[in-house]
All heavy atoms as a GROMACS GRO file, in nm:
protein
  567
    1MET      N    1  -0.220  -4.504   2.632
    1MET     CA    2  -0.198  -4.390   2.546
    1MET      C    3  -0.332  -4.344   2.490
    1MET      O    4  -0.414  -4.423   2.448
    1MET     CB    5  -0.100  -4.427   2.435
    1MET     CG    6  -0.070  -4.315   2.345
    1MET     SD    7   0.065  -4.364   2.236
    1MET     CE    8   0.094  -4.213   2.160
    2TYR      N    9  -0.352  -4.212   2.491
    2TYR     CA   10  -0.478  -4.156   2.444
    2TYR      C   11  -0.471  -4.129   2.295
    2TYR      O   12  -0.377  -4.068   2.246
    2TYR     CB   13  -0.508  -4.027   2.522
    2TYR     CG   14  -0.636  -3.961   2.480
    2TYR    CD1   15  -0.759  -4.017   2.514
    2TYR    CD2   16  -0.635  -3.844   2.408
    2TYR    CE1   17  -0.876  -3.957   2.477
    2TYR    CE2   18  -0.753  -3.783   2.371
    2TYR     CZ   19  -0.873  -3.840   2.405
    2TYR     OH   20  -0.989  -3.781   2.367
    3PHE      N   21  -0.569  -4.174   2.222
    3PHE     CA   22  -0.574  -4.153   2.078
    3PHE      C   23  -0.689  -4.060   2.045
    3PHE      O   24  -0.803  -4.086   2.081
    3PHE     CB   25  -0.590  -4.288   2.006
    3PHE     CG   26  -0.597  -4.274   1.857
    3PHE    CD1   27  -0.484  -4.238   1.785
    3PHE    CD2   28  -0.716  -4.295   1.789
    3PHE    CE1   29  -0.490  -4.225   1.647
    3PHE    CE2   30  -0.722  -4.282   1.651
    3PHE     CZ   31  -0.609  -4.247   1.580
    4CYS      N   32  -0.663  -3.952   1.978
    4CYS     CA   33  -0.766  -3.855   1.944
    4CYS      C   34  -0.772  -3.840   1.792
    4CYS      O   35  -0.691  -3.768   1.733
    4CYS     CB   36  -0.736  -3.721   2.009
    4CYS     SG   37  -0.861  -3.598   1.975
    5PRO      N   38  -0.866  -3.908   1.726
    5PRO     CA   39  -0.872  -3.898   1.580
    5PRO      C   40  -0.917  -3.760   1.533
    5PRO      O   41  -0.884  -3.718   1.422
    5PRO     CB   42  -0.974  -4.004   1.541
    5PRO     CG   43  -1.057  -4.025   1.662
    5PRO     CD   44  -0.968  -3.997   1.780
    6ILE      N   45  -0.991  -3.689   1.616
    6ILE     CA   46  -1.038  -3.556   1.575
    6ILE      C   47  -0.921  -3.458   1.566
    6ILE      O   48  -0.916  -3.372   1.479
    6ILE     CB   49  -1.146  -3.506   1.673
    6ILE    CG1   50  -1.269  -3.596   1.666
    6ILE    CG2   51  -1.184  -3.362   1.643
    6ILE    CD1   52  -1.374  -3.564   1.769
    7GLY      N   53  -0.823  -3.472   1.652
    7GLY     CA   54  -0.707  -3.382   1.652
    7GLY      C   55  -0.630  -3.387   1.522
    7GLY      O   56  -0.586  -3.285   1.471
    8MET      N   57  -0.613  -3.505   1.468
    8MET     CA   58  -0.540  -3.517   1.341
    8MET      C   59  -0.621  -3.459   1.225
    8MET      O   60  -0.565  -3.398   1.134
    8MET     CB   61  -0.508  -3.664   1.313
    8MET     CG   62  -0.404  -3.722   1.406
    8MET     SD   63  -0.247  -3.635   1.398
    8MET     CE   64  -0.191  -3.685   1.238
    9GLU      N   65  -0.753  -3.472   1.231
    9GLU     CA   66  -0.836  -3.415   1.125
    9GLU      C   67  -0.828  -3.263   1.126
    9GLU      O   68  -0.824  -3.200   1.022
    9GLU     CB   69  -0.981  -3.462   1.140
    9GLU     CG   70  -0.998  -3.609   1.110
    9GLU     CD   71  -1.140  -3.656   1.135
    9GLU    OE1   72  -1.225  -3.574   1.175
    9GLU    OE2   73  -1.165  -3.775   1.116
   10ILE      N   74  -0.827  -3.206   1.244
   10ILE     CA   75  -0.816  -3.060   1.255
   10ILE      C   76  -0.679  -3.014   1.206
   10ILE      O   77  -0.668  -2.910   1.140
   10ILE     CB   78  -0.844  -3.016   1.400
   10ILE    CG1   79  -0.991  -3.031   1.429
   10ILE    CG2   80  -0.796  -2.875   1.425
   10ILE    CD1   81  -1.035  -2.993   1.566
   11LEU      N   82  -0.578  -3.090   1.235
   11LEU     CA   83  -0.444  -3.056   1.187
   11LEU      C   84  -0.438  -3.057   1.035
   11LEU      O   85  -0.384  -2.965   0.973
   11LEU     CB   86  -0.341  -3.153   1.244
   11LEU     CG   87  -0.196  -3.123   1.212
   11LEU    CD1   88  -0.156  -2.990   1.273
   11LEU    CD2   89  -0.108  -3.234   1.262
   12TYR      N   90  -0.500  -3.156   0.973
   12TYR     CA   91  -0.505  -3.160   0.826
   12TYR      C   92  -0.586  -3.043   0.772
   12TYR      O   93  -0.551  -2.983   0.670
   12TYR     CB   94  -0.565  -3.292   0.778
   12TYR     CG   95  -0.479  -3.413   0.807
   12TYR    CD1   96  -0.535  -3.533   0.849
   12TYR    CD2   97  -0.341  -3.407   0.791
   12TYR    CE1   98  -0.458  -3.643   0.874
   12TYR    CE2   99  -0.262  -3.517   0.816
   12TYR     CZ  100  -0.320  -3.635   0.858
   12TYR     OH  101  -0.241  -3.744   0.884
   13LEU      N  102  -0.696  -3.010   0.840
   13LEU     CA  103  -0.779  -2.897   0.797
   13LEU      C  104  -0.701  -2.766   0.808
   13LEU      O  105  -0.708  -2.680   0.719
   13LEU     CB  106  -0.907  -2.890   0.880
   13LEU     CG  107  -1.004  -2.778   0.845
   13LEU    CD1  108  -1.060  -2.799   0.705
   13LEU    CD2  109  -1.115  -2.770   0.946
   14MET      N  110  -0.624  -2.749   0.915
   14MET     CA  111  -0.546  -2.626   0.933
   14MET      C  112  -0.436  -2.616   0.828
   14MET      O  113  -0.408  -2.507   0.778
   14MET     CB  114  -0.486  -2.622   1.074
   14MET     CG  115  -0.589  -2.598   1.181
   14MET     SD  116  -0.521  -2.600   1.344
   14MET     CE  117  -0.420  -2.457   1.341
   15ILE      N  118  -0.373  -2.727   0.794
   15ILE     CA  119  -0.271  -2.724   0.688
   15ILE      C  120  -0.335  -2.688   0.555
   15ILE      O  121  -0.281  -2.605   0.480
   15ILE     CB  122  -0.199  -2.862   0.680
   15ILE    CG1  123  -0.113  -2.882   0.804
   15ILE    CG2  124  -0.116  -2.871   0.553
   15ILE    CD1  125  -0.055  -3.022   0.815
   16LEU      N  126  -0.450  -2.743   0.526
   16LEU     CA  127  -0.520  -2.712   0.401
   16LEU      C  128  -0.559  -2.564   0.397
   16LEU      O  129  -0.542  -2.497   0.294
   16LEU     CB  130  -0.644  -2.800   0.387
   16LEU     CG  131  -0.727  -2.779   0.261
   16LEU    CD1  132  -0.647  -2.820   0.137
   16LEU    CD2  133  -0.856  -2.856   0.269
   17CYS      N  134  -0.609  -2.510   0.509
   17CYS     CA  135  -0.648  -2.369   0.514
   17CYS      C  136  -0.526  -2.278   0.496
   17CYS      O  137  -0.533  -2.178   0.425
   17CYS     CB  138  -0.718  -2.338   0.645
   17CYS     SG  139  -0.882  -2.406   0.656
   18SER      N  140  -0.416  -2.310   0.560
   18SER     CA  141  -0.298  -2.224   0.550
   18SER      C  142  -0.238  -2.226   0.410
   18SER      O  143  -0.196  -2.124   0.357
   18SER     CB  144  -0.193  -2.263   0.654
   18SER     OG  145  -0.148  -2.394   0.630
   19VAL      N  146  -0.237  -2.342   0.346
   19VAL     CA  147  -0.186  -2.349   0.209
   19VAL      C  148  -0.279  -2.275   0.115
   19VAL      O  149  -0.234  -2.203   0.024
   19VAL     CB  150  -0.167  -2.498   0.167
   19VAL    CG1  151  -0.140  -2.509   0.019
   19VAL    CG2  152  -0.055  -2.561   0.246
   20SER      N  153  -0.410  -2.287   0.137
   20SER     CA  154  -0.506  -2.215   0.053
   20SER      C  155  -0.489  -2.065   0.069
   20SER      O  156  -0.493  -1.990  -0.028
   20SER     CB  157  -0.648  -2.255   0.089
   20SER     OG  158  -0.669  -2.390   0.069
   21LEU      N  159  -0.471  -2.019   0.192
   21LEU     CA  160  -0.451  -1.875   0.218
   21LEU      C  161  -0.322  -1.826   0.153
   21LEU      O  162  -0.318  -1.717   0.096
   21LEU     CB  163  -0.448  -1.850   0.368
   21LEU     CG  164  -0.459  -1.706   0.414
   21LEU    CD1  165  -0.592  -1.648   0.371
   21LEU    CD2  166  -0.446  -1.699   0.564
   22ALA      N  167  -0.217  -1.906   0.159
   22ALA     CA  168  -0.091  -1.867   0.095
   22ALA      C  169  -0.107  -1.857  -0.057
   22ALA      O  170  -0.054  -1.766  -0.119
   22ALA     CB  171   0.018  -1.968   0.131
   23VAL      N  172  -0.182  -1.948  -0.115
   23VAL     CA  173  -0.205  -1.944  -0.260
   23VAL      C  174  -0.286  -1.821  -0.297
   23VAL      O  175  -0.258  -1.753  -0.397
   23VAL     CB  176  -0.274  -2.074  -0.307
   23VAL    CG1  177  -0.324  -2.061  -0.449
   23VAL    CG2  178  -0.179  -2.192  -0.294
   24ILE      N  179  -0.385  -1.786  -0.216
   24ILE     CA  180  -0.466  -1.666  -0.242
   24ILE      C  181  -0.379  -1.541  -0.238
   24ILE      O  182  -0.386  -1.454  -0.326
   24ILE     CB  183  -0.583  -1.656  -0.143
   24ILE    CG1  184  -0.686  -1.765  -0.174
   24ILE    CG2  185  -0.647  -1.518  -0.146
   24ILE    CD1  186  -0.794  -1.780  -0.070
   25PHE      N  187  -0.292  -1.529  -0.137
   25PHE     CA  188  -0.204  -1.412  -0.129
   25PHE      C  189  -0.103  -1.410  -0.244
   25PHE      O  190  -0.069  -1.303  -0.294
   25PHE     CB  191  -0.131  -1.408   0.005
   25PHE     CG  192  -0.216  -1.353   0.115
   25PHE    CD1  193  -0.250  -1.431   0.223
   25PHE    CD2  194  -0.263  -1.222   0.111
   25PHE    CE1  195  -0.329  -1.381   0.324
   25PHE    CE2  196  -0.342  -1.171   0.211
   25PHE     CZ  197  -0.375  -1.251   0.318
   26LEU      N  198  -0.057  -1.525  -0.287
   26LEU     CA  199   0.034  -1.530  -0.402
   26LEU      C  200  -0.036  -1.482  -0.529
   26LEU      O  201   0.022  -1.405  -0.607
   26LEU     CB  202   0.088  -1.672  -0.421
   26LEU     CG  203   0.184  -1.690  -0.538
   26LEU    CD1  204   0.314  -1.614  -0.513
   26LEU    CD2  205   0.212  -1.838  -0.560
   27ILE      N  206  -0.160  -1.523  -0.548
   27ILE     CA  207  -0.236  -1.479  -0.665
   27ILE      C  208  -0.259  -1.327  -0.659
   27ILE      O  209  -0.244  -1.258  -0.760
   27ILE     CB  210  -0.370  -1.556  -0.675
   27ILE    CG1  211  -0.342  -1.702  -0.712
   27ILE    CG2  212  -0.464  -1.492  -0.775
   27ILE    CD1  213  -0.463  -1.792  -0.701
   28LEU      N  214  -0.293  -1.274  -0.542
   28LEU     CA  215  -0.312  -1.129  -0.528
   28LEU      C  216  -0.181  -1.053  -0.552
   28LEU      O  217  -0.181  -0.945  -0.611
   28LEU     CB  218  -0.367  -1.095  -0.389
   28LEU     CG  219  -0.511  -1.136  -0.364
   28LEU    CD1  220  -0.550  -1.109  -0.220
   28LEU    CD2  221  -0.605  -1.064  -0.459
   29PHE      N  222  -0.069  -1.108  -0.508
   29PHE     CA  223   0.061  -1.044  -0.532
   29PHE      C  224   0.095  -1.042  -0.680
   29PHE      O  225   0.138  -0.938  -0.732
   29PHE     CB  226   0.170  -1.118  -0.453
   29PHE     CG  227   0.306  -1.063  -0.476
   29PHE    CD1  228   0.345  -0.942  -0.421
   29PHE    CD2  229   0.397  -1.133  -0.554
   29PHE    CE1  230   0.471  -0.893  -0.443
   29PHE    CE2  231   0.523  -1.085  -0.575
   29PHE     CZ  232   0.560  -0.964  -0.519
   30ILE      N  233   0.072  -1.152  -0.748
   30ILE     CA  234   0.100  -1.157  -0.893
   30ILE      C  235   0.007  -1.062  -0.967
   30ILE      O  236   0.048  -0.993  -1.059
   30ILE     CB  237   0.086  -1.302  -0.944
   30ILE    CG1  238   0.200  -1.387  -0.888
   30ILE    CG2  239   0.085  -1.307  -1.096
   30ILE    CD1  240   0.187  -1.535  -0.913
   31TYR      N  241  -0.119  -1.053  -0.925
   31TYR     CA  242  -0.214  -0.960  -0.987
   31TYR      C  243  -0.168  -0.815  -0.967
   31TYR      O  244  -0.173  -0.734  -1.059
   31TYR     CB  245  -0.353  -0.981  -0.926
   31TYR     CG  246  -0.457  -0.888  -0.978
   31TYR    CD1  247  -0.510  -0.904  -1.105
   31TYR    CD2  248  -0.504  -0.782  -0.901
   31TYR    CE1  249  -0.606  -0.819  -1.154
   31TYR    CE2  250  -0.600  -0.696  -0.949
   31TYR     CZ  251  -0.651  -0.714  -1.076
   31TYR     OH  252  -0.745  -0.628  -1.124
   32GLY      N  253  -0.119  -0.784  -0.848
   32GLY     CA  254  -0.068  -0.649  -0.821
   32GLY      C  255   0.056  -0.617  -0.902
   32GLY      O  256   0.074  -0.504  -0.948
   33MET      N  257   0.142  -0.714  -0.920
   33MET     CA  258   0.263  -0.694  -1.001
   33MET      C  259   0.226  -0.666  -1.146
   33MET      O  260   0.286  -0.580  -1.210
   33MET     CB  261   0.354  -0.816  -0.994
   33MET     CG  262   0.422  -0.835  -0.861
   33MET     SD  263   0.546  -0.711  -0.827
   33MET     CE  264   0.668  -0.754  -0.949
   34LYS      N  265   0.130  -0.738  -1.199
   34LYS     CA  266   0.091  -0.718  -1.338
   34LYS      C  267   0.021  -0.585  -1.360
   34LYS      O  268   0.029  -0.528  -1.466
   34LYS     CB  269   0.002  -0.833  -1.385
   34LYS     CG  270   0.079  -0.961  -1.406
   34LYS     CD  271  -0.004  -1.068  -1.470
   34LYS     CE  272   0.083  -1.190  -1.495
   34LYS     NZ  273   0.011  -1.295  -1.563
   35LYS      N  274  -0.048  -0.534  -1.259
   35LYS     CA  275  -0.116  -0.405  -1.269
   35LYS      C  276  -0.020  -0.288  -1.249
   35LYS      O  277  -0.058  -0.173  -1.265
   35LYS     CB  278  -0.229  -0.396  -1.167
   35LYS     CG  279  -0.347  -0.482  -1.200
   35LYS     CD  280  -0.420  -0.426  -1.319
   35LYS     CE  281  -0.544  -0.506  -1.347
   35LYS     NZ  282  -0.620  -0.450  -1.459
   36GLY      N  283   0.105  -0.316  -1.208
   36GLY     CA  284   0.204  -0.210  -1.190
   36GLY      C  285   0.198  -0.141  -1.056
   36GLY      O  286   0.242  -0.028  -1.041
   37GLN      N  287   0.144  -0.206  -0.957
   37GLN     CA  288   0.130  -0.146  -0.826
   37GLN      C  289   0.265  -0.124  -0.758
   37GLN      O  290   0.280  -0.032  -0.680
   37GLN     CB  291   0.043  -0.236  -0.738
   37GLN     CG  292   0.009  -0.175  -0.605
   37GLN     CD  293  -0.089  -0.261  -0.529
   37GLN    OE1  294  -0.126  -0.368  -0.572
   37GLN    NE2  295  -0.131  -0.214  -0.414
   38PHE      N  296   0.365  -0.203  -0.791
   38PHE     CA  297   0.495  -0.193  -0.724
   38PHE      C  298   0.602  -0.134  -0.815
   38PHE      O  299   0.720  -0.147  -0.786
   38PHE     CB  300   0.538  -0.332  -0.675
   38PHE     CG  301   0.438  -0.397  -0.586
   38PHE    CD1  302   0.364  -0.505  -0.630
   38PHE    CD2  303   0.416  -0.350  -0.459
   38PHE    CE1  304   0.271  -0.566  -0.548
   38PHE    CE2  305   0.323  -0.409  -0.376
   38PHE     CZ  306   0.250  -0.518  -0.422
   39ASP      N  307   0.563  -0.070  -0.925
   39ASP     CA  308   0.661  -0.017  -1.019
   39ASP      C  309   0.736   0.103  -0.962
   39ASP      O  310   0.857   0.111  -0.968
   39ASP     CB  311   0.594   0.024  -1.149
   39ASP     CG  312   0.556  -0.095  -1.233
   39ASP    OD1  313   0.603  -0.206  -1.203
   39ASP    OD2  314   0.478  -0.076  -1.328
   40ASP      N  315   0.665   0.198  -0.909
   40ASP     CA  316   0.729   0.320  -0.859
   40ASP      C  317   0.711   0.328  -0.708
   40ASP      O  318   0.606   0.365  -0.658
   40ASP     CB  319   0.666   0.442  -0.925
   40ASP     CG  320   0.738   0.569  -0.891
   40ASP    OD1  321   0.851   0.560  -0.842
   40ASP    OD2  322   0.681   0.676  -0.912
   41ASP      N  323   0.815   0.295  -0.635
   41ASP     CA  324   0.802   0.293  -0.489
   41ASP      C  325   0.874   0.410  -0.423
   41ASP      O  326   0.871   0.423  -0.302
   41ASP     CB  327   0.853   0.161  -0.432
   41ASP     CG  328   0.995   0.132  -0.470
   41ASP    OD1  329   1.046   0.197  -0.562
   41ASP    OD2  330   1.056   0.042  -0.408
   42GLU      N  331   0.939   0.498  -0.501
   42GLU     CA  332   1.011   0.609  -0.440
   42GLU      C  333   0.937   0.742  -0.450
   42GLU      O  334   0.941   0.821  -0.358
   42GLU     CB  335   1.148   0.624  -0.506
   42GLU     CG  336   1.240   0.509  -0.472
   42GLU     CD  337   1.377   0.528  -0.533
   42GLU    OE1  338   1.408   0.641  -0.572
   42GLU    OE2  339   1.451   0.431  -0.542
   43SER      N  340   0.872   0.769  -0.561
   43SER     CA  341   0.813   0.902  -0.578
   43SER      C  342   0.697   0.931  -0.484
   43SER      O  343   0.683   1.045  -0.441
   43SER     CB  344   0.770   0.924  -0.722
   43SER     OG  345   0.666   0.840  -0.757
   44PRO      N  346   0.610   0.836  -0.445
   44PRO     CA  347   0.506   0.872  -0.348
   44PRO      C  348   0.562   0.915  -0.213
   44PRO      O  349   0.505   1.001  -0.147
   44PRO     CB  350   0.424   0.745  -0.335
   44PRO     CG  351   0.445   0.671  -0.459
   44PRO     CD  352   0.586   0.704  -0.500
   45ALA      N  353   0.676   0.860  -0.173
   45ALA     CA  354   0.734   0.900  -0.046
   45ALA      C  355   0.798   1.038  -0.053
   45ALA      O  356   0.803   1.111   0.046
   45ALA     CB  357   0.840   0.797  -0.003
   46VAL      N  358   0.845   1.080  -0.169
   46VAL     CA  359   0.912   1.209  -0.186
   46VAL      C  360   0.814   1.318  -0.226
   46VAL      O  361   0.838   1.436  -0.201
   46VAL     CB  362   1.024   1.194  -0.293
   46VAL    CG1  363   1.092   1.326  -0.320
   46VAL    CG2  364   1.124   1.091  -0.249
   47ARG      N  365   0.700   1.281  -0.282
   47ARG     CA  366   0.603   1.377  -0.334
   47ARG      C  367   0.554   1.472  -0.225
   47ARG      O  368   0.524   1.589  -0.251
   47ARG     CB  369   0.485   1.304  -0.394
   47ARG     CG  370   0.393   1.392  -0.473
   47ARG     CD  371   0.280   1.315  -0.537
   47ARG     NE  372   0.328   1.196  -0.607
   47ARG     CZ  373   0.258   1.086  -0.621
   47ARG    NH1  374   0.137   1.078  -0.572
   47ARG    NH2  375   0.308   0.982  -0.684
   48ILE      N  376   0.547   1.426  -0.103
   48ILE     CA  377   0.496   1.511   0.005
   48ILE      C  378   0.593   1.624   0.038
   48ILE      O  379   0.554   1.727   0.095
   48ILE     CB  380   0.466   1.424   0.129
   48ILE    CG1  381   0.377   1.501   0.225
   48ILE    CG2  382   0.594   1.379   0.196
   48ILE    CD1  383   0.320   1.417   0.334
   49LEU      N  384   0.720   1.612  -0.001
   49LEU     CA  385   0.818   1.714   0.031
   49LEU      C  386   0.809   1.836  -0.062
   49LEU      O  387   0.858   1.943  -0.027
   49LEU     CB  388   0.959   1.655   0.022
   49LEU     CG  389   0.986   1.540   0.119
   49LEU    CD1  390   1.123   1.482   0.093
   49LEU    CD2  391   0.973   1.587   0.261
   50PHE      N  392   0.749   1.820  -0.177
   50PHE     CA  393   0.736   1.931  -0.271
   50PHE      C  394   0.608   2.008  -0.245
   50PHE      O  395   0.509   1.952  -0.201
   50PHE     CB  396   0.738   1.878  -0.415
   50PHE     CG  397   0.865   1.809  -0.450
   50PHE    CD1  398   0.866   1.674  -0.478
   50PHE    CD2  399   0.984   1.878  -0.454
   50PHE    CE1  400   0.983   1.609  -0.510
   50PHE    CE2  401   1.102   1.815  -0.486
   50PHE     CZ  402   1.101   1.680  -0.514
   51ASP      N  403   0.612   2.136  -0.275
   51ASP     CA  404   0.493   2.218  -0.262
   51ASP      C  405   0.394   2.184  -0.370
   51ASP      O  406   0.432   2.153  -0.483
   51ASP     CB  407   0.528   2.366  -0.273
   51ASP     CG  408   0.605   2.412  -0.152
   51ASP    OD1  409   0.588   2.351  -0.046
   51ASP    OD2  410   0.681   2.508  -0.166
   52SER      N  411   0.270   2.193  -0.339
   52SER     CA  412   0.170   2.167  -0.441
   52SER      C  413   0.157   2.290  -0.530
   52SER      O  414   0.189   2.402  -0.491
   52SER     CB  415   0.036   2.133  -0.378
   52SER     OG  416  -0.012   2.243  -0.307
   53GLU      N  417   0.108   2.270  -0.650
   53GLU     CA  418   0.096   2.381  -0.744
   53GLU      C  419  -0.018   2.474  -0.708
   53GLU      O  420  -0.022   2.588  -0.752
   53GLU     CB  421   0.076   2.324  -0.885
   53GLU     CG  422   0.196   2.248  -0.934
   53GLU     CD  423   0.172   2.192  -1.072
   53GLU    OE1  424   0.070   2.226  -1.132
   53GLU    OE2  425   0.256   2.113  -1.118
   54GLU      N  426  -0.112   2.430  -0.628
   54GLU     CA  427  -0.224   2.514  -0.590
   54GLU      C  428  -0.180   2.628  -0.499
   54GLU      O  429  -0.236   2.736  -0.504
   54GLU     CB  430  -0.330   2.430  -0.519
   54GLU     CG  431  -0.390   2.324  -0.607
   54GLU     CD  432  -0.482   2.233  -0.529
   54GLU    OE1  433  -0.497   2.254  -0.407
   54GLU    OE2  434  -0.538   2.143  -0.589
   55ASN      N  435  -0.081   2.607  -0.418
   55ASN     CA  436  -0.038   2.711  -0.323
   55ASN      C  437   0.053   2.815  -0.386
   55ASN      O  438   0.057   2.928  -0.340
   55ASN     CB  439   0.035   2.647  -0.205
   55ASN     CG  440  -0.059   2.564  -0.121
   55ASN    OD1  441  -0.178   2.587  -0.120
   55ASN    ND2  442  -0.004   2.467  -0.051
   56GLN      N  443   0.125   2.782  -0.492
   56GLN     CA  444   0.223   2.874  -0.546
   56GLN      C  445   0.163   3.000  -0.608
   56GLN      O  446   0.211   3.108  -0.580
   56GLN     CB  447   0.312   2.802  -0.646
   56GLN     CG  448   0.397   2.698  -0.577
   56GLN     CD  449   0.521   2.668  -0.654
   56GLN    OE1  450   0.542   2.724  -0.760
   56GLN    NE2  451   0.604   2.583  -0.598
   57PRO      N  452   0.060   2.998  -0.691
   57PRO     CA  453   0.006   3.122  -0.745
   57PRO      C  454  -0.050   3.213  -0.637
   57PRO      O  455  -0.040   3.334  -0.644
   57PRO     CB  456  -0.105   3.076  -0.840
   57PRO     CG  457  -0.070   2.937  -0.875
   57PRO     CD  458   0.000   2.883  -0.757
   58LYS      N  459  -0.105   3.154  -0.534
   58LYS     CA  460  -0.160   3.234  -0.426
   58LYS      C  461  -0.048   3.308  -0.353
   58LYS      O  462  -0.062   3.425  -0.318
   58LYS     CB  463  -0.236   3.143  -0.329
   58LYS     CG  464  -0.314   3.216  -0.226
   58LYS     CD  465  -0.395   3.120  -0.142
   58LYS     CE  466  -0.479   3.193  -0.040
   58LYS     NZ  467  -0.556   3.100   0.042
   59GLU      N  468   0.064   3.241  -0.330
   59GLU     CA  469   0.177   3.305  -0.262
   59GLU      C  470   0.236   3.416  -0.349
   59GLU      O  471   0.275   3.520  -0.300
   59GLU     CB  472   0.284   3.201  -0.228
   59GLU     CG  473   0.241   3.104  -0.122
   59GLU     CD  474   0.344   2.996  -0.097
   59GLU    OE1  475   0.452   2.999  -0.160
   59GLU    OE2  476   0.316   2.908  -0.016
   60ASP      N  477   0.241   3.392  -0.481
   60ASP     CA  478   0.294   3.494  -0.571
   60ASP      C  479   0.207   3.618  -0.572
   60ASP      O  480   0.256   3.730  -0.572
   60ASP     CB  481   0.307   3.438  -0.712
   60ASP     CG  482   0.416   3.334  -0.722
   60ASP    OD1  483   0.505   3.335  -0.635
   60ASP    OD2  484   0.411   3.251  -0.816
   61SER      N  485   0.076   3.598  -0.570
   61SER     CA  486  -0.012   3.714  -0.570
   61SER      C  487  -0.001   3.791  -0.438
   61SER      O  488  -0.011   3.913  -0.436
   61SER     CB  489  -0.157   3.672  -0.595
   61SER     OG  490  -0.203   3.589  -0.490
   62ASP      N  491   0.022   3.720  -0.328
   62ASP     CA  492   0.041   3.788  -0.200
   62ASP      C  493   0.169   3.871  -0.200
   62ASP      O  494   0.173   3.981  -0.146
   62ASP     CB  495   0.046   3.686  -0.085
   62ASP     CG  496  -0.088   3.620  -0.060
   62ASP    OD1  497  -0.192   3.678  -0.102
   62ASP    OD2  498  -0.089   3.513   0.003
   63LYS      N  499   0.275   3.819  -0.261
   63LYS     CA  500   0.402   3.891  -0.266
   63LYS      C  501   0.389   4.016  -0.352
   63LYS      O  502   0.443   4.121  -0.319
   63LYS     CB  503   0.513   3.802  -0.321
   63LYS     CG  504   0.555   3.693  -0.223
   63LYS     CD  505   0.664   3.607  -0.282
   63LYS     CE  506   0.703   3.496  -0.186
   63LYS     NZ  507   0.804   3.408  -0.242
   64LYS      N  508   0.314   4.007  -0.464
   64LYS     CA  509   0.295   4.124  -0.550
   64LYS      C  510   0.217   4.232  -0.477
   64LYS      O  511   0.246   4.351  -0.489
   64LYS     CB  512   0.222   4.084  -0.678
   64LYS     CG  513   0.306   4.000  -0.770
   64LYS     CD  514   0.229   3.960  -0.894
   64LYS     CE  515   0.312   3.873  -0.984
   64LYS     NZ  516   0.235   3.826  -1.100
   65GLU      N  517   0.119   4.193  -0.399
   65GLU     CA  518   0.042   4.291  -0.324
   65GLU      C  519   0.129   4.358  -0.217
   65GLU      O  520   0.115   4.477  -0.192
   65GLU     CB  521  -0.078   4.224  -0.259
   65GLU     CG  522  -0.185   4.184  -0.359
   65GLU     CD  523  -0.302   4.114  -0.292
   65GLU    OE1  524  -0.307   4.109  -0.168
   65GLU    OE2  525  -0.386   4.063  -0.365
   66ASP      N  526   0.218   4.280  -0.155
   66ASP     CA  527   0.308   4.337  -0.056
   66ASP      C  528   0.404   4.437  -0.121
   66ASP      O  529   0.433   4.541  -0.061
   66ASP     CB  530   0.388   4.227   0.014
   66ASP     CG  531   0.300   4.143   0.106
   66ASP    OD1  532   0.192   4.191   0.145
   66ASP    OD2  533   0.342   4.030   0.140
   67LYS      N  534   0.450   4.408  -0.241
   67LYS     CA  535   0.541   4.500  -0.310
   67LYS      C  536   0.470   4.629  -0.348
   67LYS      O  537   0.528   4.737  -0.342
   67LYS     CB  538   0.600   4.433  -0.434
   67LYS     CG  539   0.699   4.323  -0.402
   67LYS     CD  540   0.755   4.261  -0.528
   67LYS     CE  541   0.854   4.149  -0.494
   67LYS     NZ  542   0.905   4.084  -0.614
   68LYS      N  543   0.345   4.620  -0.385
   68LYS     CA  544   0.270   4.739  -0.420
   68LYS      C  545   0.247   4.828  -0.298
   68LYS      O  546   0.248   4.949  -0.307
   68LYS     CB  547   0.135   4.701  -0.482
   68LYS     CG  548   0.146   4.639  -0.618
   68LYS     CD  549   0.010   4.602  -0.672
   68LYS     CE  550   0.021   4.535  -0.807
   68LYS     NZ  551  -0.111   4.492  -0.856
   69ASN      N  552   0.227   4.766  -0.185
   69ASN     CA  553   0.202   4.843  -0.063
   69ASN      C  554   0.327   4.913  -0.012
   69ASN      O  555   0.317   5.014   0.057
   69ASN     CB  556   0.146   4.752   0.046
   69ASN     CG  557   0.006   4.703   0.013
   69ASN    OD1  558  -0.067   4.768  -0.061
   69ASN    ND2  559  -0.031   4.590   0.069
   70ILE      N  560   0.444   4.862  -0.047
   70ILE     CA  561   0.568   4.924  -0.001
   70ILE      C  562   0.593   5.041  -0.084
   70ILE      O  563   0.604   5.145  -0.088
   70ILE     CB  564   0.687   4.825  -0.015
   70ILE    CG1  565   0.664   4.707   0.080
   70ILE    CG2  566   0.818   4.894   0.020
   70ILE    CD1  567   0.768   4.598   0.069
   0.00000   0.00000   0.00000
């Protein structure tokens, strides 16, 4: 039977790295929750459906000019 002591050390190192990475992502998630990053998840998706306020006065002025020309 072949015994490879290096293989077990790498396995322990990989477990340590994966647990450390999971802890880092958990800390980042908790930090994001405290900053309010996940509070409003519906309005950014719907905001694109509404017209911006910059375009509305321009359209109104175009309509007034069209009415004057008629």
